[in-house]
C-alpha positions in Angstrom: -0.2 -0.1 0.1 3.0 2.4 0.2 4.1 2.1 -3.0 0.2 2.8 -4.3 0.4 5.9 -1.8 3.6 7.1 -3.4 2.5 6.7 -7.0 -0.6 9.0 -5.8 1.6 11.8 -4.3 4.3 11.6 -7.4 1.2 11.7 -9.5 -0.4 14.7 -7.9 2.8 16.7 -7.7 3.2 16.4 -11.2 -0.5 17.6 -11.8 0.1 20.4 -9.8 3.3 21.3 -11.3 1.6 21.0 -14.8 -1.2 23.1 -13.5 0.9 25.8 -11.8 3.2 26.3 -15.2 -0.1 26.5 -17.3 -1.4 29.1 -15.0 1.6 31.2 -14.7 2.9 30.7 -18.3 1.9 33.5 -21.0 1.0 32.5 -24.4 3.3 35.9 -25.4 0.6 37.8 -27.3 0.1 40.1 -24.3 3.8 41.1 -24.2 4.6 44.8 -23.8 5.7 46.9 -26.6 9.0 48.5 -26.1 10.3 51.1 -28.6 13.9 51.0 -29.1 15.5 54.3 -29.5 16.8 54.3 -33.0 20.2 55.9 -34.0 20.5 58.9 -35.7 23.9 58.2 -37.0 25.8 55.0 -37.0 29.0 54.3 -35.3 29.9 51.1 -36.8 32.2 50.0 -39.7 30.0 48.4 -42.4 30.9 44.7 -43.0 27.0 43.5 -44.4 24.6 44.7 -46.7 21.3 44.1 -45.2 18.3 43.1 -47.3 16.7 46.5 -47.9 20.1 47.7 -49.1 20.0 50.8 -47.1 23.4 51.3 -45.4 24.7 53.8 -43.0 28.4 53.8 -41.4 31.6 53.8 -42.0 32.9 52.2 -44.9 36.5 51.8 -46.8 36.7 54.0 -49.5 39.3 54.3 -52.6 39.8 54.1 -56.0 38.5 50.8 -57.2 41.1 50.2 -60.0 44.1 51.6 -58.1 43.6 50.1 -54.6 40.9 47.0 -55.1 41.7 45.6 -58.4 38.2 46.5 -59.5 37.5 45.9 -63.1 34.1 47.6 -63.6 35.2 50.6 -65.0 37.9 51.6 -67.5 39.6 54.1 -65.2 39.9 55.4 -61.9 36.6 55.6 -60.0 35.3 56.1 -56.7 34.5 53.0 -54.6 33.5 51.7 -51.1 34.5 48.1 -49.9 31.9 46.5 -47.6 33.0 42.7 -46.7 34.7 41.5 -49.6 32.7 43.4 -52.1 33.5 46.6 -53.8 30.7 48.7 -55.0 31.0 52.0 -57.4 29.8 54.9 -55.8 27.2 56.8 -57.6 26.2 60.3 -56.1 30.0 61.4 -55.7 33.1 61.3 -57.2 36.8 60.9 -57.1 37.5 64.9 -57.6 35.2 66.1 -55.1 37.4 64.4 -52.2 40.9 66.4 -53.7 43.3 65.7 -56.4 43.1 61.5 -56.6 46.5 61.3 -58.0 48.2 63.7 -55.2 50.1 62.2 -52.3 46.7 61.7 -50.2 44.4 61.1 -52.8 42.2 58.5 -53.3 44.4 56.9 -55.7 47.3 56.7 -53.4 45.5 55.8 -50.2 43.0 54.0 -48.7 40.4 56.0 -46.5 37.5 55.7 -44.2 34.2 57.6 -45.4 31.2 57.7 -43.4 28.2 57.0 -46.0 24.6 56.4 -46.3 22.5 55.4 -49.1 21.5 52.2 -50.7 23.1 49.3 -52.5 21.1 48.5 -55.7 22.0 46.3 -58.6 25.6 46.2 -57.0 26.3 50.2 -57.1 26.3 52.2 -54.0 23.8 55.1 -54.6 25.1 57.9 -52.0 22.6 60.1 -50.1 25.7 61.3 -48.2 29.6 60.6 -48.6 32.1 62.2 -46.0 35.3 61.4 -45.7 37.1 60.8 -42.3 40.0 63.2 -42.3 43.1 61.6 -40.6 44.4 63.6 -37.0 47.0 66.0 -37.6 
């Protein structure tokens, strides 16, 4: 009779635990909607492209032909490199950022730029493109 009583106690305990967990558990549909603050500007180095193609942050930039072995154009052109992929820039040019063939020009140096815009059909359409100057 002791084993039957122990089985009943164990069964009762399991039922109690199941009912308690059901009562205190939630379905998840009543979760509080928390609004996360959105950053106006990103401070991260871009390494991937999101599905939307919209990017904002720091990117590696230079002349594609001179420094990234980019074969998509016949001459010097402004490009950004995100991950292992090089994208030509539309909306900004090499000459807007100084003499490209000077000692510190885009054909002679790889730089960092703060960019925002959209990657579409393997091209970067720039809304803004600002070269980060090196400290003096």
